[in-house]
C-alpha positions as CSV (number, residue, x, y, z in Angstrom):
1,X,106.9,60.3,83.9
2,X,108.0,63.4,85.9
3,X,105.2,65.4,84.3
4,X,102.6,62.7,85.2
5,X,103.8,62.7,88.8
6,X,103.7,66.4,89.0
7,X,100.1,66.4,87.6
8,X,99.2,63.8,90.2
9,X,100.6,65.9,93.0
10,X,99.0,69.0,91.6
11,X,95.6,67.3,91.7
12,X,96.2,66.4,95.4
13,X,97.2,70.0,96.2
14,X,94.1,71.3,94.5
15,X,92.0,69.5,97.2
16,X,94.2,70.8,100.1
17,X,96.4,73.9,99.8
18,X,95.0,75.0,96.5
19,X,91.3,74.8,97.6
20,X,89.0,77.6,98.8
21,X,88.2,75.8,102.1
22,X,91.9,75.9,103.1
23,X,92.1,79.6,102.3
24,X,89.0,80.2,104.5
25,X,90.4,78.0,107.3
26,X,93.5,80.1,107.5
27,X,91.8,83.5,107.1
28,X,89.0,82.4,109.4
29,X,91.4,81.5,112.2
30,X,93.1,84.9,112.0
31,X,89.7,86.6,112.0
32,X,88.5,84.6,115.0
33,X,91.5,85.3,117.2
34,X,91.5,89.0,116.1
35,X,88.0,89.4,117.5
36,X,88.3,86.9,120.4
37,X,91.5,88.7,121.7
38,X,90.3,92.2,120.9
39,X,92.6,93.2,118.0
40,X,96.0,92.4,119.6
41,X,97.8,93.4,116.4
42,X,96.7,97.0,117.0
43,X,96.7,97.1,120.9
44,X,100.2,95.5,121.3
45,X,102.0,96.8,118.2
46,X,103.8,99.6,120.0
47,X,104.5,97.4,123.0
48,X,106.0,94.8,120.7
49,X,108.5,97.4,119.4
50,X,109.6,98.1,123.0
51,X,110.1,94.4,123.7
52,X,112.1,94.1,120.5
53,X,114.4,96.9,121.7
54,X,115.2,94.8,124.8
55,X,113.6,97.3,127.2
56,X,112.1,94.5,129.4
57,X,114.8,91.9,129.0
58,X,116.2,90.2,132.1
59,X,119.6,88.6,132.7
60,X,117.9,85.4,133.8
61,X,115.9,84.9,130.6
62,X,116.6,81.5,129.0
63,X,117.2,81.1,125.3
64,X,119.8,81.1,122.6
65,X,119.0,84.4,120.7
66,X,117.8,87.9,121.3
67,X,114.3,89.0,120.3
68,X,115.7,90.8,117.3
69,X,117.7,87.8,116.2
70,X,114.7,85.5,116.5
71,X,112.6,87.9,114.5
72,X,115.3,88.2,111.9
73,X,115.6,84.4,111.6
74,X,111.8,84.1,111.2
75,X,111.7,86.9,108.7
76,X,114.5,85.4,106.7
77,X,112.3,82.3,106.3
78,X,109.3,84.3,105.1
79,X,110.9,87.3,103.2
80,X,112.0,85.4,100.1
81,X,111.1,84.8,96.5
82,X,107.4,85.3,97.4
83,X,108.0,89.0,98.0
84,X,109.5,89.4,94.5
85,X,107.9,86.7,92.4
86,X,104.8,85.9,94.5
87,X,103.4,89.5,94.4
88,X,104.1,89.7,90.6
89,X,102.2,86.5,90.1
90,X,99.3,87.7,92.2
91,X,99.0,90.9,90.3
92,X,99.4,89.0,87.0
93,X,96.5,86.8,87.9
94,X,94.2,89.0,89.9
95,X,95.0,92.5,89.0
96,X,95.5,95.5,91.4
97,X,92.8,94.2,93.8
98,X,95.0,91.2,94.7
99,X,97.3,93.6,96.6
100,X,94.4,94.8,98.8
101,X,93.6,91.2,99.8
102,X,97.3,90.5,100.5
103,X,97.3,93.3,103.0
104,X,94.0,92.3,104.6
105,X,95.3,88.7,104.9
106,X,98.5,90.0,106.6
107,X,96.5,92.1,109.1
108,X,94.7,89.0,110.4
109,X,97.9,87.0,110.0
110,X,99.6,89.2,112.6
111,X,97.2,87.8,115.2
112,X,97.7,84.2,114.0
113,X,101.4,84.6,114.4
114,X,101.0,86.1,117.9
115,X,98.9,83.1,119.0
116,X,101.0,80.3,117.4
117,X,104.3,81.8,118.6
118,X,103.1,82.3,122.2
119,X,101.7,78.8,122.6
120,X,104.8,77.2,121.0
121,X,107.2,79.3,123.2
122,X,105.2,78.3,126.3
123,X,105.8,74.6,125.8
124,X,109.4,74.7,124.4
125,X,112.1,72.4,125.8
126,X,115.8,72.4,126.4
127,X,117.5,69.7,124.3
128,X,120.4,67.4,125.3
129,X,122.9,69.8,123.6
130,X,121.7,72.7,125.8
131,X,119.8,74.6,123.0
132,X,116.1,75.5,123.0
133,X,113.7,73.6,120.8
134,X,110.1,74.6,120.2
135,X,107.3,74.7,117.7
136,X,103.8,73.4,117.4
137,X,105.0,69.8,117.8
138,X,105.9,70.5,121.4
139,X,102.5,71.9,122.4
140,X,100.9,69.0,120.5
141,X,102.9,66.6,122.6
142,X,103.1,68.3,126.0
143,X,99.7,70.1,126.1
144,X,97.4,68.3,123.7
145,X,98.9,64.9,124.5
146,X,98.8,63.9,120.9
147,X,102.3,62.5,120.1
148,X,101.3,61.0,116.7
149,X,100.0,64.4,115.5
150,X,103.2,66.1,116.8
151,X,105.3,63.5,114.9
152,X,103.3,64.0,111.7
153,X,103.8,67.8,112.0
154,X,107.5,67.3,112.5
155,X,107.8,65.0,109.5
156,X,106.0,67.5,107.2
157,X,108.3,70.2,108.6
158,X,111.4,68.2,107.5
159,X,109.9,67.7,104.0
160,X,109.0,71.4,103.7
161,X,112.5,72.3,104.7
162,X,113.7,70.8,101.5
163,X,110.6,71.7,99.4
164,X,110.4,75.3,100.6
165,X,113.8,76.2,101.9
166,X,116.5,74.3,100.0
167,X,115.6,73.1,96.5
168,X,113.5,75.8,94.9
169,X,115.4,78.6,96.5
170,X,118.8,77.7,95.0
171,X,117.1,76.9,91.7
172,X,115.7,80.5,91.6
173,X,119.0,82.0,92.6
174,X,121.0,80.0,90.0
175,X,118.5,80.9,87.2
176,X,118.7,84.6,88.1
177,X,122.5,84.6,88.3
178,X,122.7,82.9,84.9
179,X,120.2,85.2,83.1
180,X,121.8,88.4,84.6
181,X,125.5,87.6,84.9
182,X,125.8,84.4,82.7
183,X,127.3,82.5,85.7
184,X,126.8,78.7,85.2
185,X,124.2,77.2,87.5
186,X,126.6,74.7,89.1
187,X,129.1,77.4,90.0
188,X,126.4,79.4,91.8
189,X,125.3,76.2,93.5
190,X,128.8,75.2,94.6
191,X,129.7,78.6,96.1
192,X,126.4,79.0,98.0
193,X,126.4,75.4,99.2
194,X,129.8,76.0,100.9
195,X,128.5,79.2,102.4
196,X,125.3,77.5,103.5
197,X,127.3,74.7,105.2
198,X,129.4,77.2,107.0
199,X,126.4,79.0,108.4
200,X,124.1,76.1,109.4
201,X,126.8,73.8,110.9
202,X,127.3,76.5,113.5
203,X,123.7,76.0,114.8
204,X,121.1,78.6,115.8
205,X,123.6,81.1,117.2
206,X,125.5,81.4,114.0
207,X,122.3,81.3,111.9
208,X,120.8,84.1,114.1
209,X,124.0,86.2,113.8
210,X,124.0,85.9,110.0
211,X,120.3,86.5,109.5
212,X,120.2,89.5,111.9
213,X,122.7,91.2,109.5
214,X,121.4,89.8,106.2
215,X,117.7,90.5,106.6
216,X,118.1,94.3,107.3
217,X,120.7,94.6,104.6
218,X,118.6,92.8,101.9
219,X,115.5,94.7,103.0
220,X,117.2,98.1,102.7
221,X,118.7,97.3,99.2
222,X,115.4,96.1,97.9
223,X,113.3,98.9,99.4
224,X,115.6,101.6,98.1
225,X,115.3,100.2,94.6
226,X,111.5,100.0,95.0
227,X,111.3,103.6,96.1
228,X,113.4,104.8,93.1
229,X,110.9,103.2,90.8
230,X,107.9,104.6,92.6
231,X,109.4,108.1,92.8
232,X,110.4,108.0,89.1
233,X,106.8,107.1,88.2
234,X,105.2,109.5,90.8
235,X,102.4,110.5,88.5
236,X,101.1,107.0,88.6
237,X,101.1,106.6,92.4
238,X,97.5,107.9,93.0
239,X,96.0,106.1,90.0
240,X,97.6,102.9,91.2
241,X,96.4,103.2,94.7
242,X,92.9,104.1,93.4
243,X,92.9,100.9,91.2
244,X,93.8,98.8,94.2
245,X,90.8,99.9,96.2
246,X,88.4,100.5,93.4
247,X,88.9,97.1,91.8
248,X,88.1,95.3,95.1
249,X,84.4,96.1,94.5
250,X,84.4,95.9,90.7
251,X,87.1,93.4,89.7
252,X,90.0,94.4,87.5
253,X,89.0,95.5,84.0
254,X,90.9,94.4,80.9
255,X,93.9,96.7,80.2
256,X,96.6,96.2,77.6
257,X,97.5,92.6,77.5
258,X,95.8,91.9,80.8
259,X,92.5,90.1,80.2
260,X,90.8,91.3,83.4
261,X,89.9,89.5,86.6
262,X,86.7,88.9,88.5
263,X,86.3,89.9,92.2
264,X,86.5,86.3,93.4
265,X,89.6,85.6,91.3
266,X,91.5,88.6,92.8
267,X,90.4,87.6,96.3
268,X,91.6,84.0,95.9
269,X,95.0,85.0,94.4
270,X,95.6,87.9,96.8
271,X,94.7,85.9,99.9
272,X,96.7,82.8,98.7
273,X,99.9,84.8,98.0
274,X,99.5,86.8,101.3
275,X,99.2,83.6,103.4
276,X,102.1,81.9,101.8
277,X,104.3,85.0,101.9
278,X,104.1,85.5,105.6
279,X,103.5,81.9,106.6
280,X,101.0,82.9,109.3
281,X,99.3,79.7,110.6
282,X,101.9,77.3,109.0
283,X,103.7,76.8,112.3
284,X,107.2,77.4,110.9
285,X,108.0,80.8,112.5
286,X,107.3,79.5,116.1
287,X,110.3,77.2,115.7
288,X,112.6,80.2,115.2
289,X,111.0,82.3,117.9
290,X,111.3,79.4,120.4
291,X,115.0,80.1,120.6
292,X,114.5,83.6,121.9
293,X,115.5,84.7,125.4
294,X,112.3,85.5,127.2
295,X,110.8,84.7,130.6
296,X,107.2,85.2,129.3
297,X,106.0,83.4,126.1
298,X,103.5,86.3,125.4
299,X,106.3,88.8,125.0
300,X,107.8,86.7,122.1
301,X,104.4,86.3,120.6
302,X,104.1,90.1,120.5
303,X,107.4,90.3,118.7
304,X,106.0,87.9,116.1
305,X,103.1,90.4,115.4
306,X,105.7,92.5,113.6
307,X,106.6,89.7,111.1
308,X,103.6,89.8,108.7
309,X,103.6,93.6,109.0
310,X,107.1,93.8,107.7
311,X,106.9,90.9,105.2
312,X,103.6,91.6,103.6
313,X,102.2,95.0,104.5
314,X,105.5,96.8,103.9
315,X,107.6,94.8,101.5
316,X,104.9,93.1,99.4
317,X,102.9,96.3,99.2
318,X,105.9,98.2,97.9
319,X,106.5,95.5,95.3
320,X,102.9,95.8,94.2
321,X,103.1,99.6,93.9
322,X,106.3,99.2,91.8
323,X,104.5,96.9,89.4
324,X,101.4,99.1,89.1
325,X,103.2,102.5,88.9
326,X,105.6,101.3,86.3
327,X,102.8,99.8,84.2
328,X,104.7,96.7,83.2
329,X,102.1,94.3,84.6
330,X,99.8,94.9,81.6
331,X,102.5,95.3,78.9
332,X,103.9,92.5,76.7
333,X,107.6,91.9,76.6
334,X,109.9,89.7,74.6
335,X,110.6,86.4,76.3
336,X,111.1,82.7,75.9
337,X,107.9,80.8,76.3
338,X,107.5,78.2,79.0
339,X,105.5,75.2,78.0
340,X,103.6,75.1,81.2
341,X,102.4,78.7,80.6
342,X,101.4,78.2,76.9
343,X,98.2,77.0,75.4
344,X,97.1,76.9,71.8
345,X,93.4,77.3,70.8
346,X,91.9,76.1,67.5
347,X,90.9,78.8,65.0
348,X,91.7,82.5,65.1
349,X,90.8,84.8,68.0
350,X,91.2,88.5,67.5
351,X,92.6,90.4,70.5
352,X,91.0,93.6,69.3
353,X,87.5,92.0,69.1
354,X,85.7,92.6,72.4
355,X,83.6,89.4,72.1
356,X,86.8,87.4,71.6
357,X,88.5,89.1,74.5
358,X,85.5,88.3,76.8
359,X,85.4,84.7,75.6
360,X,89.1,84.2,76.2
361,X,89.0,85.9,79.6
362,X,86.2,83.5,80.7
363,X,88.3,80.6,79.3
364,X,91.3,81.4,81.5
365,X,89.1,82.0,84.6
366,X,87.5,78.5,84.1
367,X,84.0,79.9,83.3
368,X,83.9,78.9,79.6
369,X,85.3,76.2,77.4
370,X,87.0,76.9,74.0
371,X,88.2,74.5,71.3
372,X,91.9,73.7,71.9
373,X,94.3,72.6,69.2
374,X,95.2,68.9,68.8
375,X,97.4,67.5,66.0
376,X,100.5,68.5,64.1
377,X,101.5,72.2,64.1
378,X,103.3,72.9,60.8
379,X,106.3,75.3,61.0
380,X,108.2,76.8,58.1
381,X,111.3,79.0,58.8
382,X,110.1,79.4,62.4
383,X,106.6,80.6,61.4
384,X,103.4,78.8,62.4
385,X,101.3,77.8,59.3
386,X,98.1,76.5,61.0
387,X,95.0,78.6,61.7
388,X,95.5,78.7,65.5
389,X,95.9,81.2,68.3
390,X,98.8,81.0,70.8
391,X,98.5,82.2,74.3
392,X,101.3,82.6,76.8
393,X,101.0,83.8,80.4
394,X,97.3,84.4,80.0
395,X,97.8,86.8,77.1
396,X,97.8,86.8,73.3
397,X,101.3,85.9,72.1
398,X,102.7,88.2,69.4
399,X,105.7,88.0,67.0
400,X,106.1,84.2,67.6
401,X,109.2,82.6,66.3
402,X,110.2,78.9,66.7
403,X,113.8,77.9,66.8
404,X,115.8,74.7,67.1
405,X,119.1,74.2,68.8
406,X,121.8,72.6,66.6
407,X,125.5,72.1,66.7
408,X,125.9,75.3,64.6
409,X,123.7,77.3,67.0
410,X,120.1,78.4,67.1
411,X,118.2,78.3,63.8
412,X,114.6,78.8,62.6
413,X,112.7,75.5,62.9
414,X,111.2,73.7,59.9
415,X,109.0,70.7,60.6
416,X,106.0,69.7,62.7
417,X,105.2,69.9,66.4
418,X,102.7,67.6,68.2
419,X,100.0,69.2,70.3
420,X,97.4,67.5,72.5
421,X,94.4,69.5,73.9
422,X,96.3,72.8,73.4
423,X,99.5,71.6,75.1
424,X,102.7,71.0,73.3
425,X,104.5,67.6,73.7
426,X,107.7,69.5,74.4
427,X,111.1,68.8,73.0
428,X,114.3,70.1,74.6
429,X,115.8,71.3,71.3
430,X,112.8,73.5,70.4
431,X,112.4,77.1,71.6
432,X,109.3,79.3,71.4
433,X,110.0,83.1,71.5
434,X,107.7,86.0,71.2
435,X,106.0,88.8,73.1
436,X,103.5,88.2,76.0
437,X,102.7,89.3,79.5
438,X,105.3,88.3,82.1
439,X,104.8,87.2,85.8
440,X,106.9,86.3,88.8
441,X,110.5,87.5,89.1
442,X,111.0,88.4,85.4
443,X,108.1,90.9,85.7
444,X,109.5,92.5,88.8
445,X,112.9,92.7,87.2
446,X,111.5,94.7,84.3
447,X,109.6,96.9,86.7
448,X,112.8,97.8,88.4
449,X,114.3,99.1,85.2
450,X,111.6,101.8,85.0
451,X,113.5,104.2,87.2
452,X,116.6,106.5,87.3
453,X,118.8,103.4,87.2
454,X,117.5,102.1,83.9
455,X,118.6,98.6,83.0
456,X,120.8,98.5,86.1
457,X,117.7,98.3,88.1
458,X,117.3,94.6,87.3
459,X,120.5,93.9,89.3
460,X,118.7,95.0,92.4
461,X,116.1,92.3,91.8
462,X,118.8,89.7,91.1
463,X,120.8,90.7,94.3
464,X,117.6,90.9,96.3
465,X,116.5,87.5,95.0
466,X,119.9,86.1,95.9
467,X,119.8,87.4,99.5
468,X,116.1,86.7,100.1
469,X,116.3,83.1,98.8
470,X,119.6,82.3,100.5
471,X,118.3,83.6,103.8
472,X,115.2,81.5,103.4
473,X,117.4,78.4,102.9
474,X,119.3,79.2,106.1
475,X,116.1,79.6,108.2
476,X,114.4,76.5,106.8
477,X,117.5,74.4,107.6
478,X,116.9,75.4,111.3
479,X,113.3,74.4,111.1
480,X,114.2,71.0,109.7
481,X,117.0,70.8,112.3
482,X,114.5,71.2,115.2
483,X,112.0,68.8,113.6
484,X,114.7,66.1,113.3
485,X,115.7,66.8,117.0
486,X,112.1,66.2,118.0
487,X,111.8,63.0,116.0
488,X,115.2,61.3,116.4
489,X,117.3,63.4,118.9
490,X,120.2,65.8,118.6
491,X,122.5,63.2,117.0
492,X,120.4,63.1,113.8
493,X,120.9,66.8,113.1
494,X,124.4,66.4,111.5
495,X,123.1,63.9,109.0
496,X,120.2,66.2,108.1
497,X,122.5,69.1,107.6
498,X,124.7,67.1,105.2
499,X,121.8,66.0,103.1
500,X,120.4,69.5,103.2
501,X,123.6,71.0,101.8
502,X,124.1,68.3,99.1
503,X,120.6,68.6,97.8
504,X,120.9,72.4,97.8
505,X,123.9,72.0,95.4
506,X,122.2,69.5,93.2
507,X,119.0,71.6,92.9
508,X,121.0,74.5,91.5
509,X,121.2,72.8,88.1
510,X,118.0,70.6,88.0
511,X,114.3,71.2,87.5
512,X,112.5,71.7,90.8
513,X,108.9,72.1,89.5
514,X,107.8,68.9,91.1
515,X,109.4,70.0,94.4
516,X,107.3,73.2,94.4
517,X,104.2,71.2,93.9
518,X,105.1,68.7,96.6
519,X,106.0,71.6,98.9
520,X,102.5,73.1,98.6
521,X,101.1,69.8,99.9
522,X,103.6,69.6,102.7
523,X,102.9,73.2,103.8
524,X,99.2,72.5,103.9
525,X,99.7,69.4,105.9
526,X,101.9,71.4,108.3
527,X,99.2,74.1,108.6
528,X,96.2,72.0,109.4
529,X,97.3,70.4,112.6
530,X,98.8,73.7,113.8
531,X,95.4,75.5,113.2
532,X,93.7,72.6,115.0
533,X,96.0,73.0,118.0
534,X,95.8,76.8,118.4
535,X,92.0,76.8,118.0
536,X,91.7,74.0,120.6
537,X,93.8,76.1,123.0
538,X,92.0,79.4,122.4
539,X,90.9,79.7,126.1
540,X,94.4,79.0,127.4
541,X,95.7,81.7,125.0
542,X,93.4,84.3,126.6
543,X,94.4,83.2,130.1
544,X,98.1,83.3,129.2
545,X,97.7,86.9,128.0
546,X,95.9,87.9,131.2
547,X,98.6,86.3,133.4
548,X,101.2,88.2,131.4
549,X,99.6,91.6,132.0
550,X,99.1,90.9,135.7
551,X,102.8,90.1,136.1
552,X,103.7,93.0,133.9
553,X,101.6,95.5,135.8
554,X,103.2,94.5,139.1
555,X,106.7,94.9,137.7
556,X,106.1,97.9,135.4
557,X,103.1,99.8,136.8
558,X,101.6,102.3,134.4
559,X,103.1,100.9,131.2
560,X,100.3,98.6,130.2
561,X,98.9,99.6,126.7
562,X,95.3,100.8,127.0
563,X,92.5,98.6,125.6
564,X,90.4,101.7,125.0
565,X,90.2,102.7,121.3
566,X,90.2,106.4,122.1
567,X,93.5,105.9,124.0
568,X,95.0,104.0,121.1
569,X,94.2,106.9,118.8
570,X,96.0,109.3,121.2
């Protein structure tokens, strides 16, 4: 039943967040504003750093947090499992060129963040408890005069706070802690649930205080580990960078266990991962930035320009270079097969036969159909007896062994297994093991062992995943908090926080696959009204920027960043 529901939701998602039109809508919005506003991500980058330092702050500025704390809170919501697992998945699917498209997407996303944060900050409100509340729902209500659209956005924000910030994050943490340190899932969940409650009950000031320390700490630990891998594999740096740019125009050729990827496939996966890594256009970050002390909304919008740069252009790019320079992205490794990533084809396909490799590559890209296996798979002493070919993680599986869990332990399986159209009708007591390509956080963990630290390098990934995912849960609790305030008032927040913490604990030892799927739908439904709103207000955005610079020039003459490209170069 759960699998059927997940398949149903996945079908819905394929028409919204997983569709090409959605990708082009997000990327197109960033491209439009970049041209319309004259490349603000370049013109205002240096000015944004000065604002972040507090150079232009005033004692009369209203808000609950500093610019740096607001940026840290927003970054903690975006710098998460996507920077570790998402990049590895993009490279696994699209090859080196996917990294190029992630960076391009982040470049245009910097402008989208600038616009959505500025407009949201402009129409923020002070709540009954004295704190600031803002986000796209406020400009939808106060400027666009569309209260129903604003309410819908707020509802999907609450849903996404669970689907993005709470449930899958703790599930990722507990799995990583169990695999690395053998800590039971429920213990991880219990300890972190208590810590989470202690942070979020204190509201935005405590959240900002924690994230402003946690984000820099986790970034430094992770980046230090990444640089160790890159330096250790220094001879592969230039070939890796060459592959990133060369494959943009040719597609990624088959290499090792990697079957290759067409140009369009790399584009789709790179853009998709880039967009969901930095959340540009989703409307979540403006909720965090609305709390910042500022007398001009444009100044906080400029601070937001830095967010996709740090999240994607810096952190995601380094993760990508780690994967490429270490070479692990195209190597097969021993692992336990996940049923969702496994498919069995009828007859034998030879990995060393070029015709077979081409046919299988087209099968996985959706360009060719191949006969899948249906029926009973016979297994003797853990070995498959049928004339079939098993694929896991889009690669030929090798050294396959099938085990069964018994009271005496794990033993080679004897018997039959039912398959339908290449997919196994899974049983909890049966385990498939073998060698195949890896993706997501397991792939990044192996890449981090290819340095001076050896096997200890995987601890950096585990600790990084712990800090990244936990900080994401903290930030998304605030997003849900502000959405609940908008919908039901300040008194509803305490009940939201209780449910948020309890579900956080429960998700530490349950399967959250369906939550990830549902989250994708909720994120898309958050994004669409936000894009509609900021595009509708594009003229007001330009007017707001002009007003900002007029006031700025009067107060700080001679410090306006030049619009002239030759001055920018100087």
